[in-house]
All heavy atoms as an XYZ file, in Angstrom:
603
protein
N       0.843     -1.216     -0.033
C      -0.041     -0.026      0.056
C       0.803      1.240     -0.040
O       0.392      2.240     -0.612
C      -0.874     -0.122      1.236
C      -0.860     -1.576      1.549
C       0.435     -2.127      0.963
N       2.002      1.266      0.701
C       2.794      2.382      0.648
C       3.336      2.830     -0.688
O       3.360      3.946     -1.027
C       3.997      2.244      1.704
C       3.577      2.256      3.130
C       4.726      2.117      4.043
O       5.905      2.495      3.632
O       4.585      1.542      5.135
N       3.696      1.788     -1.472
C       4.223      2.038     -2.828
C       3.141      2.636     -3.648
O       3.362      3.533     -4.420
C       4.751      0.748     -3.432
N       1.926      2.211     -3.453
C       0.777      2.720     -4.322
C       0.496      4.177     -3.860
O       0.329      5.048     -4.774
C      -0.502      1.848     -4.027
C      -1.725      2.390     -4.650
C      -2.873      2.940     -4.027
C      -2.012      2.456     -6.057
N      -3.758      3.251     -4.903
C      -3.282      3.013     -6.219
C      -1.366      2.124     -7.128
C      -3.881      3.251     -7.394
C      -1.883      2.384     -8.447
C      -3.168      2.878     -8.582
N       0.543      4.462     -2.551
C       0.350      5.757     -2.155
C       1.407      6.748     -2.713
O       1.130      7.914     -3.137
C       0.418      5.918     -0.576
C      -0.901      5.358      0.033
C      -0.889      5.657      1.548
O      -0.491      6.692      1.972
O      -1.247      4.699      2.232
N       2.696      6.240     -2.688
C       3.794      7.081     -3.247
C       3.546      7.312     -4.771
O       3.826      8.415     -5.202
C       5.099      6.449     -2.970
C       5.635      6.659     -1.598
C       7.095      6.270     -1.422
N       7.444      5.036     -1.956
C       7.401      3.853     -1.355
N       6.909      3.785     -0.121
N       7.755      2.680     -1.896
N       3.087      6.239     -5.451
C       2.885      6.388     -6.871
C       1.842      7.436     -7.196
O       2.050      8.357     -7.977
C       2.528      5.026     -7.502
C       2.098      5.087     -8.934
C       2.997      5.332     -9.913
C       0.800      4.957     -9.180
C       2.613      5.448    -11.198
C       0.341      5.057    -10.529
C       1.273      5.319    -11.549
N       0.629      7.201     -6.574
C      -0.407      8.143     -6.897
C      -0.200      9.592     -6.460
O      -0.901     10.470     -6.957
C      -1.764      7.627     -6.503
C      -2.155      6.330     -7.192
C      -1.972      7.459     -5.015
N       0.726      9.750     -5.518
C       1.012     11.091     -4.973
C       2.200     11.780     -5.663
O       2.456     12.931     -5.407
C       1.353     10.997     -3.484
O       0.304     10.400     -2.791
N       2.774     11.056     -6.650
C       3.898     11.619     -7.305
C       3.588     12.904     -8.067
O       2.614     12.882     -8.837
C       4.534     10.637     -8.289
N       4.327     13.950     -7.870
C       3.951     15.227     -8.579
C       4.060     15.125    -10.104
O       3.389     15.821    -10.831
C       5.074     16.239     -8.011
C       5.981     15.408     -7.286
C       5.450     14.111     -7.026
N       4.738     14.102    -10.596
C       4.878     13.919    -12.059
C       3.519     13.522    -12.698
O       3.313     13.652    -13.804
C       5.951     12.827    -12.429
C       7.347     13.198    -11.962
C       7.675     12.874    -10.499
O       6.827     12.585     -9.760
N       8.958     12.733    -10.208
N       2.621     13.073    -11.873
C       1.322     12.617    -12.353
C       0.393     13.789    -12.483
O      -0.814     13.500    -12.967
C       0.718     11.470    -11.516
C       1.560     10.263    -11.360
C       0.850      9.238    -10.440
C       1.833      9.636    -12.693
N       0.649     14.955    -12.086
C      -0.338     16.064    -12.105
C      -0.822     16.394    -13.462
O      -1.898     16.882    -13.606
C       0.296     17.209    -11.442
O       1.381     17.725    -12.162
N      -0.108     16.049    -14.489
C      -0.526     16.310    -15.859
C      -1.175     15.177    -16.601
O      -1.575     15.262    -17.774
C       0.646     16.888    -16.734
C       1.196     18.116    -16.206
C       0.254     19.359    -16.198
O      -0.424     19.537    -17.148
O       0.209     20.023    -15.193
N      -1.235     14.040    -15.895
C      -1.708     12.753    -16.449
C      -3.193     12.914    -16.820
O      -3.997     13.336    -16.082
C      -1.543     11.627    -15.416
C      -1.545     10.249    -15.949
C      -0.339      9.959    -16.914
C      -1.499      9.332    -14.716
N      -3.503     12.434    -18.076
C      -4.893     12.430    -18.573
C      -5.432     11.013    -18.673
O      -6.669     10.842    -18.723
C      -5.016     13.181    -19.834
C      -4.715     14.630    -19.753
C      -4.810     15.369    -21.098
O      -5.063     14.710    -22.140
O      -4.710     16.572    -21.021
N      -4.537     10.027    -18.698
C      -5.080      8.594    -18.838
C      -4.254      7.780    -17.915
O      -3.030      7.834    -17.893
C      -4.986      8.204    -20.319
O      -5.316      6.909    -20.412
N      -4.911      6.866    -17.184
C      -4.216      5.954    -16.273
C      -4.845      4.601    -16.346
O      -6.072      4.480    -16.280
C      -4.279      6.477    -14.770
C      -3.699      5.572    -13.738
C      -2.191      5.383    -13.931
C      -3.962      6.073    -12.332
N      -4.042      3.554    -16.584
C      -4.544      2.176    -16.680
C      -3.790      1.339    -15.680
O      -2.538      1.277    -15.805
C      -4.399      1.678    -18.085
O      -4.792      0.325    -18.205
N      -4.441      0.825    -14.684
C      -3.812     -0.074    -13.718
C      -4.709     -1.331    -13.644
O      -5.571     -1.433    -12.837
C      -3.833      0.605    -12.309
C      -3.015     -0.280    -11.402
C      -3.188      2.000    -12.332
N      -4.440     -2.161    -14.611
C      -5.269     -3.480    -14.730
C      -4.506     -4.642    -14.206
O      -3.280     -4.730    -14.259
C      -5.663     -3.734    -16.135
O      -4.407     -3.846    -16.957
C      -6.424     -2.512    -16.802
N      -5.315     -5.508    -13.605
C      -4.702     -6.791    -13.069
C      -3.631     -6.529    -12.063
O      -2.662     -7.374    -11.977
N      -3.698     -5.551    -11.281
C      -2.657     -5.189    -10.272
C      -3.114     -5.606     -8.898
O      -2.397     -5.208     -7.940
C      -2.326     -3.686    -10.381
N      -4.153     -6.297     -8.703
C      -4.613     -6.702     -7.396
C      -4.885     -5.521     -6.509
O      -4.819     -5.690     -5.297
C      -3.597     -7.680     -6.718
N      -5.383     -4.457     -7.068
C      -5.817     -3.310     -6.222
C      -6.988     -3.733     -5.456
O      -7.961     -4.444     -5.889
C      -6.182     -2.014     -7.104
C      -5.052     -1.528     -7.961
C      -5.534     -0.320     -8.737
C      -3.869     -1.077     -7.081
N      -7.124     -3.141     -4.218
C      -8.195     -3.436     -3.281
C      -8.990     -2.210     -3.099
O      -8.623     -1.035     -3.564
C      -7.647     -3.897     -1.958
O      -6.821     -2.841     -1.383
C      -6.840     -5.111     -2.107
N     -10.051     -2.303     -2.320
C     -10.861     -1.099     -1.932
C      -9.980     -0.016     -1.191
O     -10.202      1.163     -1.510
C     -12.013     -1.451     -1.022
C     -13.127     -2.243     -1.722
O     -13.180     -2.215     -3.017
O     -13.862     -2.844     -1.018
N      -9.068     -0.422     -0.411
C      -8.175      0.522      0.267
C      -7.333      1.290     -0.751
O      -7.112      2.506     -0.601
C      -7.237     -0.192      1.236
N      -6.895      0.629     -1.853
C      -6.099      1.291     -2.887
C      -6.999      2.266     -3.595
O      -6.590      3.356     -4.010
C      -5.556      0.229     -3.806
C      -4.513     -0.692     -3.165
O      -3.710     -0.207     -2.327
O      -4.549     -1.884     -3.442
N      -8.220      1.882     -3.818
C      -9.158      2.818     -4.531
C      -9.490      4.009     -3.728
O      -9.526      5.088     -4.268
C     -10.463      1.986     -4.848
N      -9.534      3.794     -2.437
C      -9.826      4.966     -1.602
C      -8.581      5.959     -1.607
O      -8.762      7.111     -1.697
C      -9.999      4.510     -0.094
C     -11.342      3.861      0.096
C     -11.379      3.166      1.439
C     -12.526      4.817     -0.095
N      -7.411      5.408     -1.599
C      -6.183      6.217     -1.735
C      -6.227      7.051     -2.980
O      -5.991      8.253     -3.039
C      -4.909      5.445     -1.582
C      -3.730      6.208     -1.999
C      -4.747      4.811     -0.240
N      -6.544      6.348     -4.138
C      -6.629      7.005     -5.335
C      -7.763      8.081     -5.417
O      -7.545      9.235     -5.882
C      -6.919      5.995     -6.520
C      -7.076      6.479     -7.886
C      -5.703      7.104     -8.382
C      -7.545      5.376     -8.784
N      -8.956      7.769     -4.858
C     -10.111      8.710     -4.906
C      -9.761      9.960     -3.992
O     -10.318     11.033     -4.319
C     -11.310      7.977     -4.294
N      -8.965      9.812     -2.967
C      -8.749     10.978     -2.096
C      -7.541     11.771     -2.590
O      -7.106     12.832     -1.893
C      -8.444     10.498     -0.648
C      -9.694      9.844     -0.097
C      -9.383      9.083      1.254
O      -8.286      9.112      1.667
O     -10.383      8.651      1.784
N      -6.886     11.450     -3.700
C      -5.698     12.077     -4.157
C      -5.997     13.183     -5.148
O      -6.516     12.945     -6.202
C      -4.788     11.020     -4.792
C      -3.469     11.598     -5.127
O      -3.312     12.767     -5.351
N      -2.432     10.789     -5.187
N      -5.723     14.418     -4.721
C      -6.017     15.546     -5.635
C      -4.959     15.826     -6.625
O      -5.217     16.617     -7.537
C      -6.178     16.810     -4.683
N      -3.850     15.136     -6.633
C      -2.781     15.471     -7.530
C      -2.994     14.940     -8.946
O      -2.327     15.395     -9.856
C      -1.416     14.905     -7.001
O      -1.502     13.515     -6.967
N      -3.973     14.026     -9.134
C      -4.237     13.568    -10.514
C      -5.609     13.922    -10.993
O      -6.331     13.143    -11.658
C      -3.912     12.074    -10.609
C      -4.682     11.286     -9.607
C      -2.463     11.805    -10.657
C      -4.498      9.798     -9.692
N      -6.068     15.097    -10.656
C      -7.390     15.582    -10.966
C      -7.616     15.854    -12.399
O      -8.712     16.146    -12.864
C      -7.747     16.730    -10.116
C      -6.954     18.037    -10.383
C      -7.435     19.279     -9.571
N      -7.297     18.972     -8.145
C      -8.317     19.355     -7.273
N      -9.316     19.958     -7.657
N      -8.143     19.081     -6.026
N      -6.536     15.789    -13.271
C      -6.770     16.040    -14.719
C      -7.114     14.802    -15.506
O      -7.256     14.860    -16.707
C      -5.458     16.634    -15.297
C      -5.199     18.008    -14.763
C      -3.918     18.613    -15.360
N      -4.189     19.901    -15.623
C      -3.817     20.561    -16.744
N      -3.091     19.894    -17.661
N      -4.096     21.873    -16.998
N      -7.239     13.686    -14.759
C      -7.613     12.425    -15.468
C      -8.847     12.495    -16.321
O      -9.835     12.924    -15.754
C      -7.747     11.261    -14.478
C      -6.524     10.620    -13.979
C      -6.865      9.490    -12.945
C      -5.597     10.104    -15.053
N      -8.773     12.059    -17.549
C      -9.950     11.951    -18.385
C     -10.343     10.454    -18.558
O     -11.555     10.175    -18.748
C      -9.629     12.490    -19.870
C      -9.204     13.968    -19.857
C      -8.833     14.437    -21.272
C     -10.281     14.893    -19.290
N      -9.382      9.553    -18.487
C      -9.702      8.126    -18.663
C      -9.070      7.386    -17.480
O      -7.803      7.579    -17.170
C      -9.086      7.600    -19.954
C      -9.744      8.309    -21.182
C      -9.204      7.801    -22.525
O      -8.420      6.767    -22.517
O      -9.466      8.388    -23.569
N      -9.731      6.453    -16.938
C      -9.220      5.629    -15.837
C      -9.645      4.187    -16.041
O     -10.827      3.936    -16.155
C      -9.691      6.125    -14.482
C      -9.327      5.348    -13.226
C      -7.818      5.328    -13.080
C      -9.947      5.970    -12.041
N      -8.663      3.257    -16.089
C      -9.004      1.829    -16.207
C      -8.526      1.118    -15.044
O      -7.210      1.022    -14.825
C      -8.348      1.346    -17.511
C      -8.681     -0.132    -17.748
O      -9.333     -0.795    -16.990
O      -8.423     -0.575    -18.899
N      -9.403      0.555    -14.234
C      -9.073     -0.185    -13.060
C      -9.613     -1.655    -13.137
O      -9.949     -2.188    -12.167
C      -9.614      0.477    -11.755
C      -9.041      1.913    -11.429
C      -9.718      2.409    -10.242
C      -7.548      1.857    -11.306
N      -9.713     -2.125    -14.371
C     -10.320     -3.440    -14.606
C      -9.410     -4.552    -14.101
O      -8.190     -4.309    -13.887
C     -10.583     -3.622    -16.069
O      -9.427     -3.507    -16.800
N     -10.046     -5.657    -13.789
C      -9.349     -6.914    -13.359
C      -8.566     -6.674    -12.071
O      -7.393     -7.175    -11.987
C      -8.429     -7.407    -14.534
O      -9.228     -7.733    -15.593
N      -9.149     -6.061    -11.106
C      -8.564     -6.007     -9.790
C      -9.464     -6.614     -8.796
O     -10.252     -7.499     -9.149
C      -8.280     -4.451     -9.463
C      -7.112     -3.948    -10.203
O      -5.959     -4.295     -9.959
N      -7.392     -3.054    -11.200
N      -9.312     -6.232     -7.523
C     -10.172     -6.838     -6.450
C     -11.113     -5.786     -5.788
O     -11.302     -5.758     -4.572
C      -9.231     -7.463     -5.382
C      -8.462     -8.594     -5.910
C      -7.073     -8.586     -5.904
C      -9.066     -9.722     -6.438
C      -6.263     -9.630     -6.378
C      -8.230    -10.793     -6.967
C      -6.979    -10.691     -6.878
O      -6.193    -11.746     -7.386
N     -11.667     -4.884     -6.579
C     -12.492     -3.844     -6.086
C     -13.926     -4.382     -5.910
O     -14.447     -5.181     -6.697
C     -12.563     -2.708     -7.092
C     -11.203     -2.028     -7.420
C     -11.448     -0.810     -8.319
C     -10.447     -1.570     -6.246
N     -14.544     -3.902     -4.762
C     -15.903     -4.208     -4.607
C     -16.643     -2.935     -4.898
O     -16.125     -1.891     -5.284
C     -16.223     -4.617     -3.090
O     -15.966     -3.487     -2.221
C     -15.311     -5.772     -2.676
N     -17.987     -2.896     -4.651
C     -18.817     -1.700     -4.826
C     -18.251     -0.542     -4.027
O     -18.217      0.580     -4.483
C     -20.237     -1.984     -4.483
N     -17.699     -0.858     -2.837
C     -17.156      0.262     -1.943
C     -16.003      0.946     -2.655
O     -16.015      2.162     -2.755
C     -16.682     -0.364     -0.641
O     -17.800     -1.023      0.019
C     -16.086      0.691      0.227
N     -15.088      0.278     -3.195
C     -13.878      0.908     -3.882
C     -14.333      1.558     -5.125
O     -13.890      2.672     -5.426
N     -15.172      0.935     -5.900
C     -15.659      1.494     -7.188
C     -16.394      2.744     -6.969
O     -16.216      3.771     -7.634
C     -16.557      0.538     -7.948
N     -17.323      2.774     -5.940
C     -18.059      4.030     -5.717
C     -17.164      5.094     -5.134
O     -17.370      6.304     -5.453
C     -19.192      3.744     -4.661
C     -20.350      2.954     -5.189
C     -21.325      2.546     -4.066
C     -21.096      3.820     -6.269
N     -16.196      4.831     -4.400
C     -15.219      5.773     -3.909
C     -14.631      6.529     -5.101
O     -14.473      7.808     -5.115
C     -14.143      5.230     -3.020
N     -14.129      5.791     -6.107
C     -13.563      6.369     -7.281
C     -14.560      7.172     -8.101
O     -14.345      8.350     -8.460
C     -12.883      5.335     -8.131
C     -12.400      5.843     -9.439
C     -11.793      4.643     -7.441
N     -15.711      6.579     -8.302
C     -16.735      7.318     -9.174
C     -17.251      8.544     -8.545
O     -17.490      9.524     -9.253
C     -17.866      6.290     -9.436
C     -19.079      6.939    -10.066
C     -17.431      5.141    -10.288
N     -17.342      8.573     -7.192
C     -17.865      9.714     -6.478
C     -16.788     10.717     -6.052
O     -17.098     11.711     -5.540
C     -18.591      9.242     -5.255
C     -19.918      8.460     -5.612
C     -20.564      7.964     -4.324
N     -21.838      7.414     -4.639
C     -22.486      6.611     -3.801
N     -22.050      6.369     -2.559
N     -23.652      6.065     -4.119
N     -15.545     10.442     -6.374
C     -14.473     11.374     -5.956
C     -14.653     12.806     -6.564
O     -14.746     12.924     -7.777
C     -13.125     10.771     -6.292
O     -12.145     11.636     -6.058
N     -14.543     13.742     -5.731
C     -14.610     15.130     -6.216
C     -13.392     15.483     -7.007
O     -13.400     16.420     -7.790
C     -14.755     16.064     -5.051
C     -13.604     16.209     -4.168
C     -13.814     17.170     -3.034
N     -12.617     17.391     -2.257
C     -12.293     16.684     -1.220
N     -13.037     15.652     -0.871
N     -11.171     16.993     -0.563
N     -12.334     14.733     -6.894
C     -11.077     14.995     -7.640
C     -11.091     14.483     -9.101
O     -10.257     14.840     -9.828
C      -9.899     14.331     -6.865
C      -9.712     14.811     -5.518
N      -9.524     16.124     -5.178
C      -9.713     14.195     -4.291
C      -9.478     16.256     -3.916
N      -9.545     15.102     -3.363
N     -12.058     13.691     -9.479
C     -12.216     13.148    -10.778
C     -13.362     13.717    -11.559
O     -13.963     13.088    -12.382
C     -12.260     11.635    -10.714
C     -11.064     10.962    -10.108
C     -11.246      9.874     -9.300
C      -9.782     11.430    -10.392
C     -10.090      9.238     -8.752
C      -8.679     10.820     -9.848
C      -8.854      9.682     -9.035
N     -13.664     14.989    -11.342
C     -14.777     15.635    -12.025
C     -14.466     15.634    -13.583
O     -15.510     15.653    -14.322
C     -14.901     17.101    -11.521
N     -13.293     15.618    -14.059
C     -12.937     15.669    -15.457
C     -13.080     14.365    -16.195
O     -13.020     14.221    -17.353
C     -11.586     16.235    -15.684
N     -13.227     13.258    -15.347
C     -13.291     11.914    -15.989
C     -14.346     11.811    -17.040
O     -15.545     12.149    -16.792
C     -13.509     10.865    -14.911
C     -12.398     10.186    -14.235
C     -12.817      9.137    -13.273
C     -11.368      9.556    -15.195
N     -13.971     11.348    -18.209
C     -14.887     11.024    -19.269
C     -15.149      9.563    -19.498
O     -16.232      9.180    -19.968
C     -14.362     11.663    -20.517
C     -14.239     13.131    -20.576
C     -13.568     13.745    -21.776
O     -13.202     12.906    -22.709
O     -13.446     14.947    -21.827
N     -14.207      8.765    -19.094
C     -14.283      7.277    -19.342
C     -13.665      6.592    -18.161
O     -12.549      6.892    -17.745
C     -13.563      6.962    -20.574
C     -13.908      5.586    -21.113
C     -13.420      5.454    -22.509
N     -13.652      6.677    -23.301
C     -12.937      7.047    -24.383
N     -11.979      6.262    -24.792
N     -13.254      8.161    -25.010
N     -14.399      5.613    -17.670
C     -13.903      4.797    -16.526
C     -14.184      3.322    -16.793
O     -15.315      3.052    -17.265
C     -14.360      5.242    -15.130
C     -13.654      4.454    -14.006
C     -15.830      5.192    -15.038
C     -13.822      5.040    -12.688
N     -13.256      2.426    -16.556
C     -13.445      1.034    -16.805
C     -13.228      0.285    -15.434
O     -12.107      0.363    -14.917
C     -12.522      0.434    -17.837
C     -12.761     -0.984    -18.128
O     -13.556     -1.681    -17.533
N     -12.001     -1.557    -19.093
N     -14.234     -0.349    -14.952
C     -14.201     -1.057    -13.680
C     -14.607     -2.531    -13.852
O     -14.956     -3.213    -12.938
C     -15.109     -0.416    -12.628
C     -14.692      1.070    -12.225
C     -15.823      1.649    -11.424
C     -13.410      1.000    -11.433
N     -14.538     -3.051    -15.065
C     -14.919     -4.424    -15.364
C     -14.119     -5.460    -14.691
O     -12.940     -5.187    -14.395
C     -14.960     -4.665    -16.911
C     -16.010     -3.963    -17.557
C     -16.033     -4.265    -18.997
N     -15.156     -3.364    -19.686
C     -15.038     -3.170    -20.994
N     -15.521     -4.004    -21.811
N     -14.310     -2.286    -21.451
N     -14.654     -6.560    -14.474
C     -13.972     -7.726    -13.954
C     -13.247     -7.538    -12.567
O     -12.180     -7.935    -12.393
C     -12.955     -8.284    -14.973
C     -13.626     -8.631    -16.279
C     -14.619     -9.560    -16.463
C     -13.351     -8.044    -17.556
N     -14.959     -9.519    -17.819
C     -14.203     -8.654    -18.466
C     -12.492     -7.103    -17.973
C     -14.264     -8.307    -19.852
C     -12.449     -6.722    -19.258
C     -13.249     -7.372    -20.226
N     -14.056     -6.920    -11.689
C     -13.575     -6.766    -10.363
C     -14.387     -7.605     -9.458
O     -15.385     -8.196     -9.813
C     -13.660     -5.282     -9.944
C     -12.431     -4.491    -10.389
O     -11.379     -4.633     -9.777
N     -12.601     -3.676    -11.344
C-alpha cells in the first residue's frame, strides 16, 4: 500500500490524462487512496479493470470530487 500511495501522490502525475492499472490486485483501500488524491485531478480516462475492487472501492472512485474531469472509466472484472 505504501508504494501505491507514493505512486499516486507523485507530482509527475499532475498532468496525467489517462491511467490504466489493470490486473494489479488493487483493493478497496487502494481505490480509496486514489479517490482521495487531488494530484491527478486532470484524469480523463481511468481503467481499473481486473482488480479486487468491490462496490465500496468502485463508488469511492466514481464519487471522488477529484475526478470531475473523468470522461471514461473502466471497472470491469472486479
